[in-house]
MOPAC internal coordinates of N, CA, C and O (Angstrom, degrees):
PM7 1SCF
backbone

  N    0.0000 0     0.00 0     0.00 0    0    0    0
  C    1.4177 1     0.00 0     0.00 0    1    0    0
  C    1.5181 1   108.33 1     0.00 0    2    1    0
  O    1.2310 1   121.42 1   -47.83 1    3    2    1
  N    1.3256 1   114.90 1   132.17 1    3    2    1
  C    1.5055 1   122.06 1   176.79 1    5    3    2
  C    1.4775 1   106.36 1  -111.93 1    6    5    3
  O    1.2310 1   120.42 1   -54.97 1    7    6    5
  N    1.3654 1   116.81 1   125.03 1    7    6    5
  C    1.4628 1   121.21 1  -179.08 1    9    7    6
  C    1.5446 1   107.39 1  -129.37 1   10    9    7
  O    1.2310 1   121.41 1   -53.83 1   11   10    9
  N    1.3053 1   114.91 1   126.17 1   11   10    9
  C    1.4590 1   122.24 1   176.08 1   13   11   10
  C    1.5149 1   107.67 1  -113.40 1   14   13   11
  O    1.2310 1   120.32 1   -66.41 1   15   14   13
  N    1.3152 1   117.00 1   113.59 1   15   14   13
  C    1.4856 1   120.37 1  -171.49 1   17   15   14
  C    1.5385 1   111.23 1  -104.79 1   18   17   15
  O    1.2310 1   120.40 1   -25.00 1   19   18   17
  N    1.3352 1   116.84 1   155.00 1   19   18   17
  C    1.4492 1   121.14 1   179.08 1   21   19   18
  C    1.5196 1   113.57 1    51.70 1   22   21   19
  O    1.2310 1   119.54 1  -132.83 1   23   22   21
  N    1.3282 1   118.47 1    47.17 1   23   22   21
  C    1.4400 1   120.44 1  -177.60 1   25   23   22
  C    1.5590 1   113.43 1   -90.10 1   26   25   23
  O    1.2310 1   121.30 1   155.63 1   27   26   25
  N    1.3611 1   115.13 1   -24.37 1   27   26   25
  C    1.4361 1   119.03 1   179.99 1   29   27   26
  C    1.5261 1   109.53 1  -140.28 1   30   29   27
  O    1.2310 1   120.03 1   -45.56 1   31   30   29
  N    1.3045 1   117.54 1   134.44 1   31   30   29
  C    1.4589 1   121.88 1   174.10 1   33   31   30
  C    1.5141 1   108.27 1  -130.53 1   34   33   31
  O    1.2310 1   120.46 1   -42.70 1   35   34   33
  N    1.3829 1   116.72 1   137.30 1   35   34   33
  C    1.4643 1   119.30 1  -179.27 1   37   35   34
  C    1.5356 1   105.28 1  -157.44 1   38   37   35
  O    1.2310 1   121.51 1   -59.29 1   39   38   37
  N    1.3538 1   114.72 1   120.71 1   39   38   37
  C    1.4756 1   122.41 1   175.85 1   41   39   38
  C    1.5007 1   111.46 1    48.73 1   42   41   39
  O    1.2310 1   120.64 1  -139.74 1   43   42   41
  N    1.3052 1   116.38 1    40.26 1   43   42   41
  C    1.4574 1   121.68 1   176.61 1   45   43   42
  C    1.5100 1   115.53 1    93.30 1   46   45   43
  O    1.2310 1   120.34 1   155.82 1   47   46   45
  N    1.3259 1   116.96 1   -24.18 1   47   46   45
  C    1.4710 1   119.08 1   177.30 1   49   47   46
  C    1.5419 1   109.37 1   -75.95 1   50   49   47
  O    1.2310 1   121.46 1   -35.32 1   51   50   49
  N    1.3275 1   114.82 1   144.68 1   51   50   49
  C    1.4538 1   120.05 1   178.75 1   53   51   50
  C    1.5449 1   109.04 1  -127.63 1   54   53   51
  O    1.2310 1   121.00 1   -32.89 1   55   54   53
  N    1.3107 1   115.68 1   147.11 1   55   54   53
  C    1.4458 1   121.60 1  -175.54 1   57   55   54
  C    1.5165 1   109.02 1  -124.86 1   58   57   55
  O    1.2310 1   123.01 1   -29.18 1   59   58   57
  N    1.3821 1   111.83 1   150.82 1   59   58   57
  C    1.4421 1   122.16 1   170.38 1   61   59   58
  C    1.5135 1   106.14 1  -139.23 1   62   61   59
  O    1.2310 1   120.16 1   -14.33 1   63   62   61
  N    1.3373 1   117.30 1   165.67 1   63   62   61
  C    1.4582 1   121.64 1   178.47 1   65   63   62
  C    1.5241 1   106.24 1  -141.01 1   66   65   63
  O    1.2310 1   121.10 1   -37.83 1   67   66   65
  N    1.3443 1   115.51 1   142.17 1   67   66   65
  C    1.4684 1   121.52 1  -178.10 1   69   67   66
  C    1.4941 1   107.30 1  -142.46 1   70   69   67
  O    1.2310 1   120.10 1   -20.11 1   71   70   69
  N    1.3065 1   117.42 1   159.89 1   71   70   69
  C    1.4588 1   121.29 1   177.44 1   73   71   70
  C    1.5103 1   113.04 1  -174.14 1   74   73   71
  O    1.2310 1   123.45 1    -9.02 1   75   74   73
  N    1.2877 1   110.99 1   170.98 1   75   74   73
  C    1.5194 1   115.84 1  -179.88 1   77   75   74
  C    1.5419 1   110.06 1   176.42 1   78   77   75
  O    1.2310 1   120.36 1    -9.92 1   79   78   77
  N    1.3157 1   116.92 1   170.08 1   79   78   77
  C    1.4517 1   120.36 1   179.49 1   81   79   78
  C    1.5027 1   111.16 1   -57.52 1   82   81   79
  O    1.2310 1   120.65 1   -41.90 1   83   82   81
  N    1.3239 1   116.37 1   138.10 1   83   82   81
  C    1.4756 1   121.66 1  -177.88 1   85   83   82
  C    1.5283 1   108.12 1  -161.16 1   86   85   83
  O    1.2310 1   120.56 1   -46.09 1   87   86   85
  N    1.3590 1   116.53 1   133.91 1   87   86   85
  C    1.4502 1   116.56 1  -174.58 1   89   87   86
  C    1.5473 1   112.01 1  -118.66 1   90   89   87
  O    1.2310 1   119.60 1  -177.71 1   91   90   89
  N    1.3469 1   118.37 1     2.29 1   91   90   89
  C    1.5023 1   118.74 1  -178.21 1   93   91   90
  C    1.5221 1   108.75 1  -160.67 1   94   93   91
  O    1.2310 1   122.01 1   -13.02 1   95   94   93
  N    1.3402 1   113.75 1   166.98 1   95   94   93
  C    1.4740 1   118.10 1   178.67 1   97   95   94
  C    1.5480 1   110.40 1   -64.25 1   98   97   95
  O    1.2310 1   120.40 1   143.01 1   99   98   97
  N    1.3243 1   116.84 1   -36.99 1   99   98   97
  C    1.4486 1   118.39 1   178.17 1  101   99   98
  C    1.5408 1   111.71 1   -62.68 1  102  101   99
  O    1.2310 1   120.28 1   140.45 1  103  102  101
  N    1.3364 1   117.07 1   -39.55 1  103  102  101
  C    1.4435 1   122.19 1   177.13 1  105  103  102
  C    1.5702 1   108.59 1   -64.78 1  106  105  103
  O    1.2310 1   120.76 1   141.98 1  107  106  105
  N    1.2906 1   116.16 1   -38.02 1  107  106  105
  C    1.4748 1   121.02 1   179.56 1  109  107  106
  C    1.5384 1   109.80 1   -63.22 1  110  109  107
  O    1.2310 1   122.32 1   136.33 1  111  110  109
  N    1.2881 1   113.16 1   -43.67 1  111  110  109
  C    1.5127 1   117.56 1   177.80 1  113  111  110
  C    1.5234 1   112.40 1   -64.14 1  114  113  111
  O    1.2310 1   120.36 1   143.37 1  115  114  113
  N    1.3269 1   116.92 1   -36.63 1  115  114  113
  C    1.4500 1   123.04 1   176.75 1  117  115  114
  C    1.5093 1   109.61 1   -66.72 1  118  117  115
  O    1.2310 1   120.27 1   140.53 1  119  118  117
  N    1.3789 1   117.09 1   -39.47 1  119  118  117
  C    1.4113 1   122.03 1   177.94 1  121  119  118
  C    1.5512 1   110.65 1   -61.56 1  122  121  119
  O    1.2310 1   121.95 1   136.36 1  123  122  121
  N    1.3862 1   113.87 1   -43.64 1  123  122  121
  C    1.4540 1   118.00 1  -179.95 1  125  123  122
  C    1.5045 1   110.98 1   -64.97 1  126  125  123
  O    1.2310 1   120.04 1   140.22 1  127  126  125
  N    1.3140 1   117.54 1   -39.78 1  127  126  125
  C    1.4599 1   122.36 1   177.51 1  129  127  126
  C    1.5027 1   111.41 1   -58.81 1  130  129  127
  O    1.2310 1   121.23 1   137.21 1  131  130  129
  N    1.3662 1   115.25 1   -42.79 1  131  130  129
  C    1.4604 1   119.43 1   177.47 1  133  131  130
  C    1.5378 1   110.38 1   -64.54 1  134  133  131
  O    1.2310 1   121.02 1   131.81 1  135  134  133
  N    1.3287 1   115.65 1   -48.19 1  135  134  133
  C    1.4635 1   120.05 1   178.33 1  137  135  134
  C    1.5340 1   113.53 1   -53.59 1  138  137  135
  O    1.2310 1   121.29 1   137.71 1  139  138  137
  N    1.3705 1   115.14 1   -42.29 1  139  138  137
  C    1.4447 1   120.90 1  -178.10 1  141  139  138
  C    1.5161 1   114.20 1   -77.93 1  142  141  139
  O    1.2310 1   119.90 1   179.65 1  143  142  141
  N    1.2936 1   117.79 1    -0.35 1  143  142  141
  C    1.4772 1   122.16 1   171.39 1  145  143  142
  C    1.5675 1   109.38 1   -64.49 1  146  145  143
  O    1.2310 1   121.71 1   155.17 1  147  146  145
  N    1.3110 1   114.33 1   -24.83 1  147  146  145
  C    1.4943 1   120.22 1   173.12 1  149  147  146
  C    1.5174 1   101.95 1   -83.83 1  150  149  147
  O    1.2310 1   121.52 1   -59.45 1  151  150  149
  N    1.3082 1   114.70 1   120.55 1  151  150  149
  C    1.4834 1   123.07 1  -175.82 1  153  151  150
  C    1.5375 1   111.64 1   -53.33 1  154  153  151
  O    1.2310 1   121.13 1   142.34 1  155  154  153
  N    1.3133 1   115.45 1   -37.66 1  155  154  153
  C    1.4781 1   122.38 1  -179.57 1  157  155  154
  C    1.5260 1   109.78 1   -56.38 1  158  157  155
  O    1.2310 1   120.17 1   134.23 1  159  158  157
  N    1.3306 1   117.27 1   -45.77 1  159  158  157
  C    1.4354 1   119.68 1   179.65 1  161  159  158
  C    1.5042 1   115.36 1   -74.55 1  162  161  159
  O    1.2310 1   121.39 1   149.33 1  163  162  161
  N    1.3237 1   114.94 1   -30.67 1  163  162  161
  C    1.4735 1   121.27 1   175.98 1  165  163  162
  C    1.5460 1   111.27 1   -65.00 1  166  165  163
  O    1.2310 1   121.00 1   150.32 1  167  166  165
  N    1.3239 1   115.70 1   -29.68 1  167  166  165
  C    1.4449 1   120.61 1  -178.60 1  169  167  166
  C    1.5528 1   114.34 1   -93.72 1  170  169  167
  O    1.2310 1   121.13 1  -178.45 1  171  170  169
  N    1.3516 1   115.44 1     1.55 1  171  170  169
  C    1.4660 1   120.65 1  -178.85 1  173  171  170
  C    1.5558 1   107.83 1   -64.77 1  174  173  171
  O    1.2310 1   122.16 1   -28.50 1  175  174  173
  N    1.3215 1   113.47 1   151.50 1  175  174  173
  C    1.5023 1   119.70 1   175.00 1  177  175  174
  C    1.4707 1   111.44 1   -67.25 1  178  177  175
  O    1.2310 1   118.86 1   136.24 1  179  178  177
  N    1.3289 1   119.77 1   -43.76 1  179  178  177
  C    1.4514 1   123.61 1  -176.12 1  181  179  178
  C    1.5438 1   110.38 1  -140.19 1  182  181  179
  O    1.2310 1   120.97 1   -43.76 1  183  182  181
  N    1.3225 1   115.74 1   136.24 1  183  182  181
  C    1.4927 1   122.33 1   168.77 1  185  183  182
  C    1.4956 1   104.03 1  -124.90 1  186  185  183
  O    1.2310 1   119.87 1   -96.24 1  187  186  185
  N    1.3088 1   117.85 1    83.76 1  187  186  185
  C    1.5165 1   125.79 1   179.42 1  189  187  186
  C    1.5118 1   107.91 1   -80.64 1  190  189  187
  O    1.2310 1   119.69 1   -39.75 1  191  190  189
  N    1.3204 1   118.19 1   140.25 1  191  190  189
  C    1.4547 1   118.88 1  -178.44 1  193  191  190
  C    1.5182 1   112.40 1  -150.16 1  194  193  191
  O    1.2310 1   121.01 1   -15.33 1  195  194  193
  N    1.3085 1   115.67 1   164.67 1  195  194  193
  C    1.4543 1   122.00 1   175.96 1  197  195  194
  C    1.5014 1   109.74 1  -158.30 1  198  197  195
  O    1.2310 1   120.99 1   -23.08 1  199  198  197
  N    1.3671 1   115.72 1   156.92 1  199  198  197
  C    1.4360 1   121.92 1   173.80 1  201  199  198
  C    1.5084 1   108.58 1  -159.28 1  202  201  199
  O    1.2310 1   121.86 1   -25.51 1  203  202  201
  N    1.2711 1   114.04 1   154.49 1  203  202  201
  C    1.4850 1   120.50 1   171.72 1  205  203  202
  C    1.5319 1   106.28 1  -108.45 1  206  205  203
  O    1.2310 1   121.47 1   -71.50 1  207  206  205
  N    1.3537 1   114.80 1   108.50 1  207  206  205
  C    1.4719 1   119.26 1  -177.15 1  209  207  206
  C    1.5762 1   105.18 1   -96.84 1  210  209  207
  O    1.2310 1   120.85 1   -75.51 1  211  210  209
  N    1.3055 1   115.98 1   104.49 1  211  210  209
  C    1.4597 1   118.82 1  -173.20 1  213  211  210
  C    1.5283 1   107.87 1    67.48 1  214  213  211
  O    1.2310 1   120.57 1    67.99 1  215  214  213
  N    1.3519 1   116.52 1  -112.01 1  215  214  213
  C    1.4282 1   122.53 1   177.00 1  217  215  214
  C    1.5072 1   111.73 1  -108.42 1  218  217  215
  O    1.2310 1   119.54 1  -176.48 1  219  218  217
  N    1.3482 1   118.48 1     3.52 1  219  218  217
  C    1.4568 1   122.19 1  -175.16 1  221  219  218
  C    1.4528 1   112.35 1   -99.55 1  222  221  219
  O    1.2310 1   119.89 1   -62.86 1  223  222  221
  N    1.3635 1   117.81 1   117.14 1  223  222  221
  C    1.4423 1   123.41 1   174.86 1  225  223  222
  C    1.5264 1   110.70 1   -77.18 1  226  225  223
  O    1.2310 1   120.25 1   -48.46 1  227  226  225
  N    1.3348 1   117.13 1   131.54 1  227  226  225
  C    1.4502 1   122.44 1   179.94 1  229  227  226
  C    1.5275 1   106.00 1  -131.72 1  230  229  227
  O    1.2310 1   119.01 1   -44.12 1  231  230  229
  N    1.3313 1   119.49 1   135.88 1  231  230  229
  C    1.4588 1   123.88 1   179.55 1  233  231  230
  C    1.4881 1   110.76 1  -147.63 1  234  233  231
  O    1.2310 1   121.85 1   -23.14 1  235  234  233
  N    1.3060 1   114.06 1   156.86 1  235  234  233
  C    1.5315 1   122.17 1   177.00 1  237  235  234
  C    1.5241 1   105.01 1  -146.72 1  238  237  235
  O    1.2310 1   121.43 1   -54.54 1  239  238  237
  N    1.3412 1   114.86 1   125.46 1  239  238  237
  C    1.4786 1   119.74 1  -179.43 1  241  239  238
  C    1.5114 1   109.97 1   -83.36 1  242  241  239
  O    1.2310 1   118.30 1   155.37 1  243  242  241
  N    1.3098 1   120.85 1   -24.63 1  243  242  241
  C    1.4543 1   125.03 1  -174.11 1  245  243  242
  C    1.5015 1   112.01 1    48.22 1  246  245  243
  O    1.2310 1   120.55 1  -132.60 1  247  246  245
  N    1.3498 1   116.56 1    47.40 1  247  246  245
  C    1.4606 1   121.05 1   177.45 1  249  247  246
  C    1.5077 1   114.96 1    86.82 1  250  249  247
  O    1.2310 1   119.00 1   165.55 1  251  250  249
  N    1.3034 1   119.51 1   -14.45 1  251  250  249
  C    1.4915 1   120.59 1   179.43 1  253  251  250
  C    1.5555 1   104.87 1   -99.22 1  254  253  251
  O    1.2310 1   121.83 1   -96.22 1  255  254  253
  N    1.3516 1   114.09 1    83.78 1  255  254  253
  C    1.4244 1   122.82 1  -175.76 1  257  255  254
  C    1.5065 1   114.08 1   -46.03 1  258  257  255
  O    1.2310 1   120.83 1   -57.28 1  259  258  257
  N    1.3865 1   116.02 1   122.72 1  259  258  257
  C    1.4376 1   121.77 1   177.13 1  261  259  258
  C    1.5379 1   114.38 1    90.09 1  262  261  259
  O    1.2310 1   118.64 1   165.84 1  263  262  261
  N    1.3004 1   120.20 1   -14.16 1  263  262  261
  C    1.4703 1   122.94 1  -176.47 1  265  263  262
  C    1.5070 1   112.67 1   -64.15 1  266  265  263
  O    1.2310 1   120.66 1   138.29 1  267  266  265
  N    1.3564 1   116.35 1   -41.71 1  267  266  265
  C    1.4699 1   119.99 1   179.96 1  269  267  266
  C    1.4856 1   111.57 1   -59.67 1  270  269  267
  O    1.2310 1   120.41 1   139.07 1  271  270  269
  N    1.3759 1   116.83 1   -40.93 1  271  270  269
  C    1.4570 1   121.98 1   179.80 1  273  271  270
  C    1.5551 1   111.93 1   -63.73 1  274  273  271
  O    1.2310 1   121.92 1   141.92 1  275  274  273
  N    1.3491 1   113.94 1   -38.08 1  275  274  273
  C    1.5104 1   118.66 1   177.74 1  277  275  274
  C    1.4806 1   107.98 1   -60.33 1  278  277  275
  O    1.2310 1   120.08 1   130.33 1  279  278  277
  N    1.3306 1   117.46 1   -49.67 1  279  278  277
  C    1.4545 1   121.52 1  -178.97 1  281  279  278
  C    1.5217 1   111.94 1   -61.11 1  282  281  279
  O    1.2310 1   120.90 1   134.97 1  283  282  281
  N    1.3380 1   115.88 1   -45.03 1  283  282  281
  C    1.4601 1   121.70 1  -179.89 1  285  283  282
  C    1.5330 1   110.39 1   -59.27 1  286  285  283
  O    1.2310 1   119.15 1   133.87 1  287  286  285
  N    1.3114 1   119.23 1   -46.13 1  287  286  285
  C    1.4443 1   121.86 1  -178.77 1  289  287  286
  C    1.5073 1   111.61 1   -61.30 1  290  289  287
  O    1.2310 1   120.73 1   141.47 1  291  290  289
  N    1.3374 1   116.20 1   -38.53 1  291  290  289
  C    1.4790 1   118.38 1   178.83 1  293  291  290
  C    1.5021 1   111.67 1   -69.16 1  294  293  291
  O    1.2310 1   119.55 1   141.68 1  295  294  293
  N    1.3227 1   118.47 1   -38.32 1  295  294  293
  C    1.4349 1   121.48 1   175.01 1  297  295  294
  C    1.5669 1   113.32 1   -61.98 1  298  297  295
  O    1.2310 1   122.00 1   140.41 1  299  298  297
  N    1.3317 1   113.77 1   -39.59 1  299  298  297
  C    1.4966 1   120.67 1   176.48 1  301  299  298
  C    1.5001 1   110.23 1   -63.05 1  302  301  299
  O    1.2310 1   120.48 1   134.34 1  303  302  301
  N    1.3318 1   116.69 1   -45.66 1  303  302  301
  C    1.4799 1   120.52 1   179.41 1  305  303  302
  C    1.5226 1   112.23 1   -61.80 1  306  305  303
  O    1.2310 1   121.30 1   142.65 1  307  306  305
  N    1.3407 1   115.11 1   -37.35 1  307  306  305
  C    1.4387 1   122.22 1  -179.00 1  309  307  306
  C    1.5337 1   112.77 1   -79.29 1  310  309  307
  O    1.2310 1   122.15 1   162.82 1  311  310  309
  N    1.3729 1   113.48 1   -17.18 1  311  310  309
  C    1.4878 1   118.27 1  -176.81 1  313  311  310
  C    1.5375 1   113.60 1    69.51 1  314  313  311
  O    1.2310 1   121.40 1  -153.90 1  315  314  313
  N    1.3425 1   114.92 1    26.10 1  315  314  313
  C    1.4712 1   122.26 1  -179.35 1  317  315  314
  C    1.5498 1   109.14 1   -88.31 1  318  317  315
  O    1.2310 1   120.56 1   -66.85 1  319  318  317
  N    1.3174 1   116.53 1   113.15 1  319  318  317
  C    1.4584 1   121.59 1   178.94 1  321  319  318
  C    1.5178 1   108.38 1  -116.32 1  322  321  319
  O    1.2310 1   122.02 1   -19.61 1  323  322  321
  N    1.3154 1   113.74 1   160.39 1  323  322  321
  C    1.4683 1   123.45 1   178.52 1  325  323  322
  C    1.5072 1   110.12 1    52.35 1  326  325  323
  O    1.2310 1   120.72 1  -135.08 1  327  326  325
  N    1.3284 1   116.22 1    44.92 1  327  326  325
  C    1.4575 1   123.88 1   176.98 1  329  327  326
  C    1.5303 1   108.70 1  -148.51 1  330  329  327
  O    1.2310 1   119.85 1   -57.32 1  331  330  329
  N    1.3065 1   117.89 1   122.68 1  331  330  329
  C    1.4542 1   120.46 1   178.21 1  333  331  330
  C    1.4939 1   111.17 1   -91.23 1  334  333  331
  O    1.2310 1   120.99 1   -36.57 1  335  334  333
  N    1.3297 1   115.71 1   143.43 1  335  334  333
  C    1.4377 1   122.19 1   175.09 1  337  335  334
  C    1.5321 1   108.99 1  -126.89 1  338  337  335
  O    1.2310 1   120.31 1   -52.70 1  339  338  337
  N    1.3480 1   117.02 1   127.30 1  339  338  337
  C    1.4296 1   122.94 1  -175.94 1  341  339  338
  C    1.5425 1   107.33 1  -119.26 1  342  341  339
  O    1.2310 1   120.28 1   -55.14 1  343  342  341
  N    1.3486 1   117.07 1   124.86 1  343  342  341
  C    1.4563 1   122.17 1   174.80 1  345  343  342
  C    1.5405 1   105.38 1  -106.38 1  346  345  343
  O    1.2310 1   121.53 1   -58.25 1  347  346  345
  N    1.3242 1   114.67 1   121.75 1  347  346  345
  C    1.4577 1   120.74 1  -176.28 1  349  347  346
  C    1.5422 1   106.68 1  -106.98 1  350  349  347
  O    1.2310 1   121.19 1   -41.33 1  351  350  349
  N    1.3252 1   115.33 1   138.67 1  351  350  349
  C    1.4840 1   122.03 1   177.78 1  353  351  350
  C    1.4831 1   108.53 1  -131.43 1  354  353  351
  O    1.2310 1   121.92 1   -47.65 1  355  354  353
  N    1.3053 1   113.92 1   132.35 1  355  354  353
  C    1.4783 1   123.74 1   169.40 1  357  355  354
  C    1.5249 1   105.81 1  -103.22 1  358  357  355
  O    1.2310 1   119.98 1   -66.69 1  359  358  357
  N    1.3303 1   117.65 1   113.31 1  359  358  357
  C    1.5058 1   123.06 1  -176.75 1  361  359  358
  C    1.5502 1   108.61 1   -65.44 1  362  361  359
  O    1.2310 1   121.68 1   -50.32 1  363  362  361
  N    1.3188 1   114.40 1   129.68 1  363  362  361
  C    1.4578 1   119.18 1   178.44 1  365  363  362
  C    1.4757 1   119.12 1   -96.78 1  366  365  363
  O    1.2310 1   120.53 1  -172.95 1  367  366  365
  N    1.3387 1   116.60 1     7.05 1  367  366  365
  C    1.4637 1   119.13 1   175.57 1  369  367  366
  C    1.5537 1   114.36 1   103.59 1  370  369  367
  O    1.2310 1   119.97 1   164.04 1  371  370  369
  N    1.3057 1   117.67 1   -15.96 1  371  370  369
  C    1.4509 1   122.66 1   178.58 1  373  371  370
  C    1.5171 1   110.78 1  -118.24 1  374  373  371
  O    1.2310 1   119.62 1   -45.01 1  375  374  373
  N    1.3130 1   118.33 1   134.99 1  375  374  373
  C    1.4755 1   121.32 1   178.59 1  377  375  374
  C    1.5240 1   108.60 1   -72.40 1  378  377  375
  O    1.2310 1   121.14 1   -39.96 1  379  378  377
  N    1.3154 1   115.42 1   140.04 1  379  378  377
  C    1.4395 1   121.70 1  -176.58 1  381  379  378
  C    1.5210 1   113.17 1  -100.21 1  382  381  379
  O    1.2310 1   120.39 1   173.08 1  383  382  381
  N    1.3454 1   116.85 1    -6.92 1  383  382  381
  C    1.4567 1   120.02 1  -176.91 1  385  383  382
  C    1.5001 1   111.87 1    55.23 1  386  385  383
  O    1.2310 1   118.96 1    39.37 1  387  386  385
  N    1.3300 1   119.59 1  -140.63 1  387  386  385
  C    1.4189 1   124.11 1  -179.04 1  389  387  386
  C    1.5093 1   115.49 1   -63.91 1  390  389  387
  O    1.2310 1   120.73 1   161.39 1  391  390  389
  N    1.3332 1   116.21 1   -18.61 1  391  390  389
  C    1.4512 1   119.42 1   178.44 1  393  391  390
  C    1.5376 1   113.41 1   -60.02 1  394  393  391
  O    1.2310 1   122.18 1   153.36 1  395  394  393
  N    1.2955 1   113.44 1   -26.64 1  395  394  393
  C    1.4904 1   115.63 1   179.78 1  397  395  394
  C    1.5205 1   112.65 1   -62.80 1  398  397  395
  O    1.2310 1   119.55 1   148.27 1  399  398  397
  N    1.2913 1   118.47 1   -31.73 1  399  398  397
  C    1.4891 1   122.43 1   177.08 1  401  399  398
  C    1.4616 1   110.31 1   -69.13 1  402  401  399
  O    1.2310 1   119.34 1   140.50 1  403  402  401
  N    1.3320 1   118.87 1   -39.50 1  403  402  401
  C    1.4430 1   123.22 1   176.49 1  405  403  402
  C    1.5184 1   109.92 1   -62.90 1  406  405  403
  O    1.2310 1   120.59 1   141.12 1  407  406  405
  N    1.3373 1   116.48 1   -38.88 1  407  406  405
  C    1.4600 1   119.17 1  -178.93 1  409  407  406
  C    1.5584 1   110.80 1   -69.90 1  410  409  407
  O    1.2310 1   120.95 1   144.01 1  411  410  409
  N    1.3088 1   115.78 1   -35.99 1  411  410  409
  C    1.4708 1   120.95 1   175.41 1  413  411  410
  C    1.5311 1   110.16 1   -61.89 1  414  413  411
  O    1.2310 1   122.05 1   134.41 1  415  414  413
  N    1.3400 1   113.68 1   -45.59 1  415  414  413
  C    1.4790 1   118.46 1   179.24 1  417  415  414
  C    1.5226 1   110.91 1   -63.84 1  418  417  415
  O    1.2310 1   120.59 1   134.95 1  419  418  417
  N    1.3121 1   116.48 1   -45.05 1  419  418  417
  C    1.4706 1   120.13 1   178.34 1  421  419  418
  C    1.5486 1   112.40 1   -60.04 1  422  421  419
  O    1.2310 1   122.32 1   137.15 1  423  422  421
  N    1.3494 1   113.16 1   -42.85 1  423  422  421
  C    1.4954 1   115.68 1   178.30 1  425  423  422
  C    1.5399 1   112.79 1   -63.21 1  426  425  423
  O    1.2310 1   119.04 1   141.20 1  427  426  425
  N    1.2959 1   119.43 1   -38.80 1  427  426  425
  C    1.4283 1   121.55 1   176.32 1  429  427  426
  C    1.5074 1   112.06 1   -67.58 1  430  429  427
  O    1.2310 1   121.31 1   139.90 1  431  430  429
  N    1.3342 1   115.10 1   -40.10 1  431  430  429
  C    1.4660 1   120.30 1   177.92 1  433  431  430
  C    1.5509 1   110.64 1   -60.50 1  434  433  431
  O    1.2310 1   120.93 1   134.66 1  435  434  433
  N    1.3446 1   115.82 1   -45.34 1  435  434  433
  C    1.4417 1   121.90 1   176.64 1  437  435  434
  C    1.5335 1   111.02 1   -58.12 1  438  437  435
  O    1.2310 1   121.49 1   136.00 1  439  438  437
  N    1.3054 1   114.75 1   -44.00 1  439  438  437
  C    1.4892 1   120.25 1   178.53 1  441  439  438
  C    1.5098 1   113.72 1   -60.77 1  442  441  439
  O    1.2310 1   121.46 1   132.14 1  443  442  441
  N    1.3785 1   114.82 1   -47.86 1  443  442  441
  C    1.4380 1   120.03 1  -179.75 1  445  443  442
  C    1.5160 1   112.62 1   -62.55 1  446  445  443
  O    1.2310 1   120.39 1   142.57 1  447  446  445
  N    1.3571 1   116.87 1   -37.43 1  447  446  445
  C    1.5116 1   120.27 1   175.55 1  449  447  446
  C    1.4931 1   110.34 1   -64.49 1  450  449  447
  O    1.2310 1   119.29 1   136.19 1  451  450  449
  N    1.3424 1   118.96 1   -43.81 1  451  450  449
  C    1.4643 1   123.09 1   179.59 1  453  451  450
  C    1.4998 1   109.74 1   -63.37 1  454  453  451
  O    1.2310 1   120.24 1   141.37 1  455  454  453
  N    1.3305 1   117.14 1   -38.63 1  455  454  453
  C    1.4334 1   122.24 1  -179.61 1  457  455  454
  C    1.5658 1   110.59 1   -63.55 1  458  457  455
  O    1.2310 1   121.20 1   140.76 1  459  458  457
  N    1.2947 1   115.31 1   -39.24 1  459  458  457
  C    1.5114 1   118.85 1   179.84 1  461  459  458
  C    1.5038 1   108.98 1   -68.63 1  462  461  459
  O    1.2310 1   119.87 1   145.44 1  463  462  461
  N    1.3625 1   117.86 1   -34.56 1  463  462  461
  C    1.4855 1   120.93 1  -177.65 1  465  463  462
  C    1.5162 1   111.69 1   -81.13 1  466  465  463
  O    1.2310 1   119.28 1   166.54 1  467  466  465
  N    1.3428 1   118.99 1   -13.46 1  467  466  465
  C    1.4744 1   121.22 1  -175.47 1  469  467  466
  C    1.5310 1   110.87 1   -76.51 1  470  469  467
  O    1.2310 1   120.10 1   180.00 1  471  470  469

C-alpha cells in the first residue's frame, strides 16, 4: 500500500491518496478496511475510489458525487488495471465547487507519478 498524505490543501479541506494492487471489488473493500485502521482515514469525510478489475470498471464516490468517475477515467487513460486508487478528503468547512474535481485529478496524478518512481 502506497499512501501520500497531506498532498493538497484548499480552504481547510485536506487530501491524501492511497493505492495498491487489487483485482476485485471485495479486495478493494478489504483495502479500504485496512486503510481505515488508521483512525485519521476512518474519520475522513470521503474515501472515494476506483479500479479496473480485468475489464470491469468499479468505482465508489463515498458521498463525493462524481469523484469515483474522475479516478476511473484517469486509470483508464493510464491503462492501469488491477490497482485500486483511493482519494481521501477531510472537509474543511467550505464548499469547493468544481475545484474538488481538480483536486481529485491532481491527487491521482501525484499518485501515478509516485508509482512510476517507486
